[in-house]
DOPA-967034 format. One line per field, with one value per residue (C-alpha): residue number from 0; x, y, z; residue in one letter. Coordinates in steps of 0.25 Angstrom, whole numbers, plus 2048, in hexadecimal, padded with zeros to 3 digits. Layout:
REM DOPA-967034
resi = [NUM,...]
c1 = [X,...]
c2 = [Y,...]
c3 = [Z,...]
resn = [A,...]
This chain:
REM DOPA-967034
resi = [0,1,2,3,4,5,6,7,8,9,10,11,12,13,14,15,16,17,18,19,20,21,22,23,24,25,26,27,28,29,30,31,32,33,34,35,36,37,38,39,40,41,42,43,44,45,46,47,48,49,50,51,52,53,54,55,56,57,58,59,60,61,62,63,64,65,66,67,68,69,70,71,72,73,74,75,76,77,78,79,80,81,82,83,84,85,86,87,88,89,90,91,92,93,94,95,96,97,98,99,100,101,102,103,104,105,106,107,108,109,110,111,112,113,114,115,116,117,118,119,120,121,122,123,124,125,126,127,128,129,130,131,132,133,134,135,136,137,138,139,140,141,142,143,144,145,146,147,148,149,150,151,152,153,154,155,156,157,158,159,160,161,162,163,164,165,166,167,168,169,170,171,172,173,174,175,176,177,178,179,180,181,182,183,184,185,186,187,188,189,190,191,192,193,194,195,196,197,198,199,200,201,202,203,204,205,206,207,208,209,210,211,212,213,214,215,216,217,218,219,220,221,222,223,224,225,226,227,228,229,230,231,232,233,234,235,236,237,238,239,240,241,242,243,244,245,246,247,248,249,250,251,252,253,254,255,256,257,258,259,260,261,262,263,264,265,266,267,268,269,270,271,272,273,274,275,276,277,278,279,280,281,282,283,284,285,286,287,288,289,290,291,292,293,294,295,296,297,298,299,300,301,302,303,304,305,306,307,308,309,310,311,312,313,314,315,316,317,318,319,320,321,322,323,324,325,326,327,328,329,330,331,332,333,334,335,336,337,338,339,340,341,342,343,344,345,346,347,348,349,350,351,352,353,354,355,356,357,358,359,360,361,362,363,364,365,366,367,368,369,370,371,372,373,374,375,376,377,378,379,380,381,382,383,384,385,386,387,388,389,390,391,392,393,394,395,396,397,398,399,400,401,402,403,404,405,406,407,408,409,410,411,412,413,414,415,416,417,418,419,420,421,422,423,424,425,426,427,428,429,430,431,432,433,434,435,436,437,438,439,440,441,442,443,444,445,446,447,448,449,450,451,452,453,454,455,456,457,458,459,460,461,462,463,464,465,466,467,468,469,470,471,472,473,474,475,476,477,478,479,480,481,482,483,484,485,486,487,488,489,490,491,492,493,494,495,496,497,498,499,500,501,502,503,504,505,506,507,508,509,510,511,512,513,514,515,516,517,518,519,520,521,522,523,524,525,526,527,528,529,530,531,532,533,534,535,536,537,538,539,540,541,542,543,544,545,546,547,548,549,550,551,552,553,554,555,556,557,558,559,560,561,562,563,564,565,566,567,568,569,570,571,572,573,574,575,576,577,578,579,580,581,582,583,584,585,586,587,588,589,590,591,592,593,594,595,596,597,598,599,600,601,602,603,604,605,606,607,608,609,610,611,612,613,614,615,616,617,618,619,620,621,622,623,624,625,626,627,628,629,630,631,632,633,634,635,636,637,638,639,640,641,642,643,644,645,646,647,648,649,650,651,652,653,654,655,656,657,658,659,660,661,662,663,664,665,666,667,668,669,670,671,672,673,674,675,676,677,678,679,680,681,682,683,684,685,686,687,688,689,690,691,692,693,694,695,696,697,698,699,700,701,702,703,704,705,706,707,708,709,710,711,712,713,714,715,716,717,718,719,720,721,722,723,724,725,726,727,728,729,730,731,732,733,734,735,736,737,738,739,740,741,742,743,744,745,746,747,748,749,750,751,752,753,754,755,756,757,758,759,760,761,762,763,764,765,766,767,768,769,770,771,772,773,774,775,776,777,778,779,780,781,782,783,784,785,786,787,788,789,790,791,792,793,794,795,796,797,798,799,800,801,802,803,804,805,806,807,808,809,810,811,812,813,814,815,816,817,818,819,820,821,822,823,824,825,826,827,828,829,830,831,832,833,834]
c1 = [A7D,A84,A86,A78,A72,A7B,A78,A69,A69,A70,A65,A5A,A60,A60,A54,A4B,A55,A53,A48,A41,A35,A3A,A3B,A4A,A4C,A45,A4E,A5A,A56,A56,A64,A69,A64,A6A,A77,A77,A74,A80,A89,A85,A88,A95,A98,A99,AA3,AAA,AAB,AB1,ABB,ABE,AC0,AC8,AD0,AD2,ADE,AD8,AD9,AE6,AEC,AE6,AEC,AFA,AF9,AF6,B01,B0B,B06,B07,B15,B19,B12,B1A,B27,B23,B1F,B2C,B34,B2C,B2E,B3D,B3D,B35,B3F,B4A,B44,B40,B4E,B55,B53,B50,B54,B46,B3D,B30,B33,B36,B2A,B21,B28,B26,B17,B15,B1C,B13,B07,B0B,B0E,B00,AFA,B01,AFE,AEF,AF0,AF7,AEC,AE1,AE9,AE9,ADA,AD7,ADF,AD7,ACA,ACD,AD2,AC5,ABD,AC4,AC3,AB4,AAF,AAD,AB7,AC5,AD0,ADE,AEB,AF5,B04,B0B,B19,B18,B0E,B06,AF7,AED,ADF,AD4,ACD,AC0,AC8,ACC,ABE,AB8,AC0,ABD,ACA,ACE,AD9,AE4,AE2,AE1,AEE,AEC,AF6,AF5,AF7,AED,AE3,AE5,AE3,AD6,AD0,AC6,ACD,AC3,AC6,AD5,ADB,AD1,AD4,AE4,AE3,ADB,AE4,AF0,AEA,AE4,AE7,AEC,AED,ADE,AE1,AD3,AD0,AC5,AC2,AB8,ABC,ABA,AC3,AC3,ABD,AC3,AB8,ABA,AAF,AB2,AAE,AAC,AB5,AB5,AC4,AC6,AD4,ADC,AEB,AF1,AFF,B07,B16,B1C,B18,B0A,B0A,B01,B09,AFD,AEE,AE2,AD4,AC8,AC2,AB2,AAA,AA0,A9B,A8D,A8C,A92,A88,A7D,A82,A82,A73,A6F,A75,A6E,A61,A64,A67,A5A,A52,A5A,A58,A4A,A40,A35,A31,A38,A35,A37,A2F,A2E,A23,A1D,A1D,A29,A31,A3F,A44,A3F,A49,A4D,A43,A38,A3C,A3C,A2E,A27,A2F,A38,A46,A4E,A4E,A4C,A3F,A3B,A3D,A34,A28,A1E,A17,A0A,A12,A15,A06,9F9,9EF,9E7,9F4,9F8,9EB,9EB,9F9,9F4,9E8,9EE,9FD,A01,9F8,9FC,A0B,A08,A01,A0A,A17,A15,A0B,A0A,A01,9FF,A00,A05,A0F,A0E,A19,A1D,A1F,A15,A0B,A09,A04,A0D,A06,A0F,A0F,A13,A1B,A1C,A21,A27,A36,A38,A44,A4C,A4D,A40,A37,A30,A2C,A36,A33,A28,A2E,A27,A2A,A21,A22,A1C,A11,A0C,A12,A0E,9FF,A00,A06,9FC,9F1,9F8,9FA,9EB,9E9,9F3,9ED,9E0,9E6,9ED,9E0,9DA,9E6,9E5,9D7,9D8,9E6,9E7,9F2,9EE,9F2,9F2,9F6,9FA,9F9,A00,9FD,9EE,9EE,9E5,9E6,9E2,9E1,9DC,9D1,9DC,9E2,9D5,9D1,9DE,9DC,9CD,9CB,9C3,9C9,9C2,9C9,9D6,9D3,9CE,9DB,9D5,9DF,9ED,9F9,9FC,9EE,9EF,9FE,A01,A09,A15,A17,A14,A22,A28,A1D,A1F,A2E,A2D,A22,A2B,A36,A2D,A28,A36,A3A,A44,A3D,A34,A2B,A2C,A26,A21,A1B,A12,A04,9F8,9EC,9DE,9D2,9CD,9DA,9DF,9EE,9F3,A01,A04,A10,A0F,A17,A17,A1C,A1E,A19,A21,A1F,A29,A2F,A32,A27,A1F,A10,A0A,A0C,A08,A06,A03,9FF,9FE,9F7,A00,9F9,9F6,A04,A0A,A02,A06,A14,A15,A0E,A18,A24,A1F,A1C,A2A,A31,A29,A2C,A3B,A3D,A34,A39,A2F,A32,A2B,A29,A24,A1F,A19,A0B,A11,A17,A25,A2E,A32,A37,A3A,A40,A4D,A45,A40,A4E,A54,A48,A4A,A58,A56,A59,A4F,A56,A55,A46,A42,A38,A35,A29,A2C,A25,A30,A3C,A38,A32,A37,A35,A28,A1B,A12,A04,9F8,9F3,9FF,9FD,9EE,9F1,9FB,9F1,9E6,9EF,9F3,9E4,9E0,9EC,9E8,9F0,9F4,9FD,A04,A0F,A18,A25,A31,A40,A4B,A57,A5F,A54,A4E,A3F,A37,A29,A24,A17,A13,A09,A06,9FF,9FC,9FD,9F4,9F4,9E8,9E2,9E2,9ED,9F7,A05,A0D,A0D,A13,A17,A1B,A23,A27,A2F,A26,A30,A32,A24,A21,A2B,A25,A17,A1C,A22,A16,A0D,A16,A15,A06,A05,A0D,A05,9F8,9FD,A01,9F3,9EC,9F5,9F3,9E4,9E4,9EB,9E2,9D6,9DB,9DD,9D0,9C9,9D0,9CC,9BE,9BC,9C4,9C2,9B6,9AE,9B1,9AE,9A1,99D,9A0,998,98C,98D,98D,981,97A,97D,978,96B,968,96A,961,953,959,952,955,953,95D,967,964,965,973,977,974,97C,987,986,985,992,999,995,999,9A7,9A9,9A6,9AF,9BA,9B7,9B8,9C4,9CC,9C4,9C8,9C2,9CE,9D8,9D0,9CA,9D1,9CD,9C1,9BA,9BB,9B6,9AA,9A7,9A7,99D,994,993,990,985,97E,97D,97B,973,97F,982,991,999,9A8,9B1,9C0,9C9,9D4,9D4,9E3,9E5,9EA,9F2,9F3,9EA,9DE,9DA,9DB,9D4,9C9,9C8,9C7,9BC,9B5,9B6,9B0,9A5,9A1,9A0,997,98E,98D,98C,98A,97C,981,97A,986,994,99F,9AD,9B8,9C6,9CF,9DE,9E4,9F3,9F7,9ED,9E0,9D5,9C8,9BC,9B0,9A3,995,989,986,983,991,998,9A2,9AF,9AB,99F,9A4,9B2,9BE,9B6,9BD,9B9,9C0,9CC,9CD,9CC,9D7,9E0,9DF,9E1,9ED,9F3,9F3,9F9,9EC,9E3,9D4,9CB,9BD,9B3,9A4,999,98C,980,98A,992,9A0,9AC,9B9,9C5,9D1,9DF,9E9,9F6,9FA,A08,A0C,A0A,9FC]
c2 = [412,407,40F,415,407,401,40D,40C,3FE,401,40C,402,3F8,401,40A,402,405,414,41C,41F,426,434,43F,440,432,434,440,437,42D,438,43D,42E,42C,439,435,428,42D,437,42C,424,430,432,424,423,42E,428,41B,421,429,41C,414,41F,420,411,409,40B,41A,41A,411,419,425,41F,419,426,42C,422,423,432,431,427,42F,43B,433,42D,43A,441,436,436,445,444,439,441,44C,443,43D,44A,44F,443,43C,42D,423,41C,428,420,417,424,42B,41F,41E,42D,42D,421,429,435,42C,426,434,439,42D,42F,43E,43A,430,43B,445,43B,437,446,447,43B,440,44D,446,43D,449,450,444,442,450,451,446,447,43C,43E,437,434,42E,42B,428,423,424,432,437,43D,43E,441,445,44A,457,450,44B,459,45E,453,458,467,46B,46E,466,471,474,466,45E,44F,446,439,441,44B,441,43A,447,449,43C,43D,43A,42E,428,42B,41F,415,41A,41B,40D,408,40F,409,3FB,3FB,3EE,3F5,3E7,3E9,3F5,3FD,403,40B,413,41D,428,437,442,451,45B,469,46F,466,45B,44D,445,436,431,423,421,416,413,40A,406,40A,407,3FE,3FB,3ED,3EA,3EE,3FB,405,410,418,418,41F,420,429,431,432,43A,431,43A,43B,42C,42A,434,42C,420,426,42B,41D,417,421,41E,40F,410,418,40D,402,409,40E,40B,40B,400,403,3FA,3FA,3F2,3F0,3F6,3E8,3E7,3DE,3E3,3E6,3EC,3EE,3F5,3EE,3F5,3F1,3E3,3E2,3E9,3DF,3D3,3D0,3CC,3CF,3D6,3C8,3C7,3D5,3D1,3C6,3CE,3D8,3E4,3DD,3D3,3DF,3E2,3DD,3DA,3E7,3EF,3EA,3ED,3FB,3FC,3F8,401,40D,40D,408,411,41D,419,417,424,42E,426,425,421,424,41E,412,403,3F7,3EC,3DE,3D6,3CA,3C2,3C6,3CB,3D8,3E4,3F0,3FE,407,415,414,41C,415,41A,417,417,41C,41A,427,428,422,427,419,412,406,403,405,409,40A,40F,40B,40E,406,40E,404,40C,419,414,410,41D,425,41D,421,42F,431,42B,434,440,43C,43B,449,44F,44A,44E,45C,45E,458,45C,464,46C,478,476,481,47F,48A,484,48D,485,485,492,48B,48C,480,47E,473,474,474,481,487,483,488,496,497,498,490,488,490,49D,496,491,49F,4A5,4AE,4A9,4AE,4A9,4B8,4B9,4AE,4AF,4B7,4C4,4C0,4B4,4BA,4BE,4B0,4A9,4B2,4B0,4A1,4A0,4A9,49F,493,49A,49D,48E,492,488,47D,47F,486,484,490,492,49E,4A3,4A4,4AD,4A6,4AC,4B1,4B7,4AD,4A9,49B,496,48C,484,486,47D,482,479,47C,472,472,46E,465,472,477,482,484,480,47F,484,47A,47F,477,47F,479,481,480,48B,481,47A,488,48A,47C,47E,48B,484,478,482,488,47B,476,482,480,471,474,47F,47C,478,46D,460,45C,44E,44B,43D,434,42E,423,42D,42A,436,43C,44A,452,45F,463,466,458,452,45B,458,449,447,43F,443,442,436,42F,432,430,425,422,425,430,427,41C,425,42D,421,41F,41A,421,41C,426,428,421,42E,430,421,424,430,428,41D,427,42E,421,41E,42C,436,444,44F,44C,452,44A,44A,43F,43B,438,435,43C,435,437,430,43C,43D,449,44D,450,457,451,457,44E,452,448,44D,447,447,44C,43E,43F,434,436,43A,441,445,451,451,45E,45A,463,45F,462,45B,468,46B,45D,45E,46C,466,45A,464,46D,460,45C,46A,46A,45C,460,46D,465,45B,467,46D,460,45D,46B,469,45C,462,46E,465,45C,469,46E,461,460,46E,46C,45F,461,470,477,46A,466,475,475,468,46C,479,470,467,473,479,46C,46A,478,476,468,46F,47A,47D,486,481,48D,487,490,48C,47D,47F,486,47A,471,479,478,469,469,471,468,45C,465,468,45A,456,461,45C,44E,453,45B,44E,442,438,42D,42D,42C,422,419,41E,425,41B,41C,42B,42C,422,42C,437,430,42B,43A,43F,435,439,448,446,43E,437,429,427,41B,419,40E,40B,400,402,404,408,416,420,429,437,436,432,440,448,43C,43D,44C,44B,440,448,455,44D,447,454,45B,450,451,460,462,455,451,443,436,42D,42F,424,425,41B,41A,410,40D,409,408,410,41B,41F,421,429,42A,433,432,438,439,447,453,455,462,469,470,47B,47E,47B,47F,479,478,479,46A,465,46E,468,45A,45C,463,457,44D,454,454,445,445,440,444,447,448,44E,44A,44F,450,457,44E,442,444,446,43C,440,437,438,430,431,42A,422,420,412,413,418]
c3 = [791,798,7A5,7A4,7A4,7AF,7B8,7B5,7B8,7C6,7C8,7C5,7CE,7DA,7D6,7E0,7EB,7EA,7F0,7E3,7E8,7E9,7DE,7E1,7DD,7CF,7CD,7D1,7C7,7BC,7C0,7C1,7B3,7AD,7B4,7AE,7A0,7A2,7A7,79B,791,798,799,78A,789,795,78E,782,78A,792,785,77F,78C,78C,787,779,77A,781,777,76B,771,773,765,75F,767,762,754,755,759,74F,744,748,748,73A,734,739,733,726,725,728,71D,713,715,713,707,701,702,6FB,6ED,6EC,6E1,6E2,6E0,6DF,6EB,6F3,6EE,6F2,700,702,6FE,707,713,710,710,71D,723,71F,725,732,732,730,73C,744,741,744,751,755,752,75A,766,765,764,770,778,775,779,786,78A,787,790,79F,7A2,7A7,79F,7A5,7A1,7AB,7A8,7B4,7AD,7A9,7B4,7AA,7AB,7A0,7A3,79A,79B,7A0,7AC,7AF,7AD,7B6,7C2,7BF,7B7,7A9,7A4,7A4,7B3,7B7,7BB,7BE,7C4,7CD,7DA,7D5,7D2,7E0,7E7,7E0,7E4,7F0,7FD,800,7F2,7F1,7F9,7F2,7E4,7E6,7EC,7E0,7D6,7DC,7DC,7CE,7C6,7B9,7B3,7B1,7A9,7AD,7BA,7C0,7CD,7D3,7DC,7DF,7DA,7DE,7D4,7D2,7DA,7E6,7E5,7E1,7D5,7D4,7C9,7C2,7BE,7B3,7AD,7A5,7A5,798,79A,7A3,7A6,7A4,7B3,7B0,7B8,7B1,7AA,7A5,7A8,7A2,7A5,7A8,7B4,7B3,7BD,7C3,7CE,7C9,7C8,7D6,7DC,7D5,7DB,7E9,7E6,7E2,7EE,7F7,7F0,7F1,800,803,7FC,803,811,80F,819,80E,805,7F8,7EC,7DD,7D3,7C4,7BD,7BC,7CB,7CE,7DA,7D7,7E4,7F3,7FD,80A,813,809,808,818,818,80F,814,808,80A,7FE,7F0,7E9,7F1,7EC,7DE,7DE,7E2,7DB,7E0,7E4,7ED,7F7,7F9,7FE,7F3,7F7,7F7,7EA,7E4,7E9,7E3,7D5,7D6,7DC,7DD,7D0,7C7,7CF,7CC,7BE,7BD,7C5,7C7,7D6,7E1,7F0,7F9,803,801,808,807,80B,813,80B,818,822,818,821,81A,81A,818,810,80A,7FB,7F1,7E3,7D6,7C9,7C6,7B7,7AE,7AE,79F,79A,7A6,7A5,7B2,7B5,7C4,7CE,7DC,7E9,7F7,802,811,81C,823,82D,838,832,831,83F,843,83B,842,84F,84A,848,856,85C,854,85B,868,866,862,86F,877,870,874,882,886,893,88C,884,875,86B,85C,852,844,83A,82E,830,838,842,852,85B,86A,872,87D,888,882,881,890,895,88F,88F,87F,876,86B,861,866,864,856,852,857,861,86B,868,871,874,87A,883,887,894,890,898,88F,881,87E,881,87A,86D,86E,86E,863,85A,85C,859,84C,848,84A,855,85E,85C,868,876,884,88C,89A,898,89D,895,896,896,88F,89D,8A0,8AA,8A9,8A6,8A8,89D,897,888,87E,870,864,855,84B,83E,830,828,823,831,830,83D,83B,849,857,861,86F,87C,888,896,8A1,8AD,8B6,8C1,8BF,8C1,8CD,8D2,8CE,8D6,8E2,8E0,8E0,8ED,8F3,8EE,8F4,901,902,8FF,908,914,921,922,91C,90F,909,8FB,8FB,8F0,8F1,8FA,904,8FF,8FF,8F2,8F6,903,906,90D,91A,91A,918,923,92D,92C,928,91C,90E,903,8FC,909,90A,8FC,8F9,908,911,91B,926,923,923,930,938,946,953,956,950,94A,950,94C,947,93D,938,936,92E,925,923,91F,916,90F,90C,908,907,90D,913,922,92D,938,942,943,949,93F,940,939,933,940,948,94F,950,94B,94B,93D,939,92B,921,916,909,8FE,8EF,8E5,8D6,8CD,8CE,8DD,8DF,8EA,8E4,8EF,8FD,903,912,919,926,932,93D,94A,954,95B,95C,960,96B,96F,96E,977,981,981,983,98F,994,992,998,9A4,9A6,9A5,9AF,9B8,9B6,9B8,9C4,9C9,9C6,9CD,9D9,9D9,9D8,9E3,9EC,9E9,9EB,9F9,9FC,9F8,9FE,A0B,A0D,A07,A06,A15,A19,A12,A17,A26,A23,A1E,A2A,A33,A2D,A2D,A3C,A3F,A37,A3E,A4C,A49,A43,A39,A2B,A22,A14,A0D,A18,A15,A06,A08,A10,A05,9FB,A05,A05,9F6,9F5,9FD,9F4,9E8,9EE,9F1,9E3,9DE,9E6,9E1,9D3,9D5,9D9,9D7,9E2,9DA,9D0,9DB,9E2,9D7,9CA,9BD,9B8,9C6,9C6,9B8,9BC,9C7,9BD,9B4,9BF,9C4,9B6,9B4,9C0,9BC,9AC,9A2,99C,99D,99F,99C,9A1,99B,99D,99B,9A6,9B5,9B7,9BC,9B3,9BD,9BB,9AE,9B6,9BB,9AE,9A7,9B1,9AF,9A0,9A1,9AC,9A3,997,99E,9A5,998,992,99E,99D,98D,985,98A,988,98C,98B,98E,98C,992,98E,994,98D,98E,980,97D,989,986,98D,983,989,981,986,97D,97F,976,97A,971,96D,969,960,964,95B,963,971,96F,977,984,991,994,987,989,997,992,987,991,99A,98F,98A,998,997,989,983,978,978,96C,96E,963,964,95A,95C,961,960,96D,971,971,979,976,97F,97E,989,989,995,99B,99D,9AC,9AB]
resn = [X,X,X,X,X,X,X,X,X,X,X,X,X,X,X,X,X,X,X,X,X,X,X,X,X,X,X,X,X,X,X,X,X,X,X,X,X,X,X,X,X,X,X,X,X,X,X,X,X,X,X,X,X,X,X,X,X,X,X,X,X,X,X,X,X,X,X,X,X,X,X,X,X,X,X,X,X,X,X,X,X,X,X,X,X,X,X,X,X,X,X,X,X,X,X,X,X,X,X,X,X,X,X,X,X,X,X,X,X,X,X,X,X,X,X,X,X,X,X,X,X,X,X,X,X,X,X,X,X,X,X,X,X,X,X,X,X,X,X,X,X,X,X,X,X,X,X,X,X,X,X,X,X,X,X,X,X,X,X,X,X,X,X,X,X,X,X,X,X,X,X,X,X,X,X,X,X,X,X,X,X,X,X,X,X,X,X,X,X,X,X,X,X,X,X,X,X,X,X,X,X,X,X,X,X,X,X,X,X,X,X,X,X,X,X,X,X,X,X,X,X,X,X,X,X,X,X,X,X,X,X,X,X,X,X,X,X,X,X,X,X,X,X,X,X,X,X,X,X,X,X,X,X,X,X,X,X,X,X,X,X,X,X,X,X,X,X,X,X,X,X,X,X,X,X,X,X,X,X,X,X,X,X,X,X,X,X,X,X,X,X,X,X,X,X,X,X,X,X,X,X,X,X,X,X,X,X,X,X,X,X,X,X,X,X,X,X,X,X,X,X,X,X,X,X,X,X,X,X,X,X,X,X,X,X,X,X,X,X,X,X,X,X,X,X,X,X,X,X,X,X,X,X,X,X,X,X,X,X,X,X,X,X,X,X,X,X,X,X,X,X,X,X,X,X,X,X,X,X,X,X,X,X,X,X,X,X,X,X,X,X,X,X,X,X,X,X,X,X,X,X,X,X,X,X,X,X,X,X,X,X,X,X,X,X,X,X,X,X,X,X,X,X,X,X,X,X,X,X,X,X,X,X,X,X,X,X,X,X,X,X,X,X,X,X,X,X,X,X,X,X,X,X,X,X,X,X,X,X,X,X,X,X,X,X,X,X,X,X,X,X,X,X,X,X,X,X,X,X,X,X,X,X,X,X,X,X,X,X,X,X,X,X,X,X,X,X,X,X,X,X,X,X,X,X,X,X,X,X,X,X,X,X,X,X,X,X,X,X,X,X,X,X,X,X,X,X,X,X,X,X,X,X,X,X,X,X,X,X,X,X,X,X,X,X,X,X,X,X,X,X,X,X,X,X,X,X,X,X,X,X,X,X,X,X,X,X,X,X,X,X,X,X,X,X,X,X,X,X,X,X,X,X,X,X,X,X,X,X,X,X,X,X,X,X,X,X,X,X,X,X,X,X,X,X,X,X,X,X,X,X,X,X,X,X,X,X,X,X,X,X,X,X,X,X,X,X,X,X,X,X,X,X,X,X,X,X,X,X,X,X,X,X,X,X,X,X,X,X,X,X,X,X,X,X,X,X,X,X,X,X,X,X,X,X,X,X,X,X,X,X,X,X,X,X,X,X,X,X,X,X,X,X,X,X,X,X,X,X,X,X,X,X,X,X,X,X,X,X,X,X,X,X,X,X,X,X,X,X,X,X,X,X,X,X,X,X,X,X,X,X,X,X,X,X,X,X,X,X,X,X,X,X,X,X,X,X,X,X,X,X,X,X,X,X,X,X,X,X,X,X,X,X,X,X,X,X,X,X,X,X,X,X,X,X,X,X,X,X,X,X,X,X,X,X,X,X,X,X,X,X,X,X,X,X,X,X,X,X,X,X,X,X,X,X,X,X,X,X,X,X,X,X,X,X,X,X,X,X,X,X,X,X,X,X,X,X,X,X,X,X,X,X,X,X,X,X,X,X,X,X,X,X,X,X]
């Protein structure tokens, strides 16, 4: 039992270092015990065989062999002597007879010894052949090797078919062990007589056995070199495998991230693995051995252990539950899950140790709390998610869908849970085959999930575009237990994408320039037409303001700046015409259409600008304007000349003739008694006609402008109108210098406006202001009359006439009228430096 005890002590020594919680370990303990018992039983035989094969055995064999040879020689000599004696006479018969009897006795004794020797040899041979130990005897002088049948059987051979030599033995050694064993064999100190080695040797079937080789030097030469050795080869494969398993279990315990402890039945700690010591703040095994179970727990936890855990272990042999440990240094409480059990003696089945495996579950408790919170969040998300969610649970047979799914397709959750809505029913026919194919692949495990763009049919028959993500949920055995589908309604998105594609195509292919700017107006993208138009690449324009890139010598108008300022305060679409400069310095006229883009919250995120080169149309407009101005000037000049001609003809011709006729008639009447009233009345009409013609001549070409200037002529008009209307006129001006050729058209515009007021406005107050500011003439004519709308009166001849005259002076006119609140006419005429 010596080996059994030794190995049992080793097992007990490292028992606490093994993961003893599993059934596999209990079976392992049983196999270890059986192995040890077998080893003990075999060890007795091995010890006997070893003793027999030791020097005593060899010396006995040698002695018996020598004695046998001696006996044979002696018997042969005695036989020869007896023959000789039997054939010859002797003088001393009694002495000869005594001698012969003595020789016979010795021969009989020798024969008995020889028989006993033969019997002992046979007994030893049977004993050696019956044990599973290989015996060998090597003679270095003769090269002879003796080996037992057990040695041959160990390697899978019978003795007749097995040949052993030194080279054969070397070839059979495992390649990883060969150099080590040869080196050790060549360096054995044979002066110590005994030697021992462990190595692997090849079995007949090809696998390797672990061999324990023990030997002794039996004979040496005069120099101490061994001439003969003998020993045993023992199969220790099972022990080696057991040692490997023990090392594995020991390594598992040493590197386990659980608290592993072993205590005596009295509660004294014998072992705690490194992680366990670190967890509770102990630095060494020595500190562990100074503690008891209660030292590792709080009072409450130890009381619970006494009342629940220990009785459960004594009753059932194990306990599973939760507990807590106490940190020896910080006193922190460490929540743990517990597996405690009894370790029993393999032979007696009596408890010998108490083992516990505890896992730190502080993080798990936190995670469980978080998991519950996450589950609640997921429940809320499931119920309130904008995505449609549909779940097929194969374990329970239930079907679930959230409200978003029901709203998307027009069904109730009860209709879904009652399985009245099958996917084939709500899937558009064009997508059924693809859906079935992917679902079958999912169920067969050929794919874990899939994504489809498909169409669904709502309860009311409408078609919905959707993106469907389907995922399988699997058990630990790999069986599919749920199908989880997420459906996103992308109908509006599809429509938007189509519009976006069209817009993108338009933006990319249009001959107009297109800018995409961020909310600050900085360029993010432009099309090729924009690059070609301005001569800059996108990289050169990226992140810059268009107004900065294309700014040049010409300053934009106040109207443009006003629009930009208003846009910055409140972004709204606008259209403007601006001047800009290309990369080569050439100026272009651009028509800019700006559209702001807002997000769902109404925040400005982008700006789109469509830009057209209107330089050619601007040039044509300029040429047309010049043609119109020249034409108007010609018309006005022709009109002025015609008026002057008519004025002269009326004044110098018709007026003079009628005046002469009137004078002639008056002389005739004064020289006669002819008093016919009709004649006198006709004469008065003739005088009035002369006055009207003179006034008409004056109006056609007011001499007062030529003689006294524009303001004096306008004052004359105002005075004349006041005499024949109810309106009160007020004329203001801040200049007195002549305006040259502009005076007559300005006079005609104001004359037209005031005549219209007198004829139509029924105004009581009329104000006329003429002001020169920044090289421009500003004219404002306001009345408090009845007002009008252009829709009601249309573009009257008077307004058209005024606009034509203003346009001929490169000016601008704005007529604003409101019913019952009067009319305001604003005119701006640019002045040349010499005017």
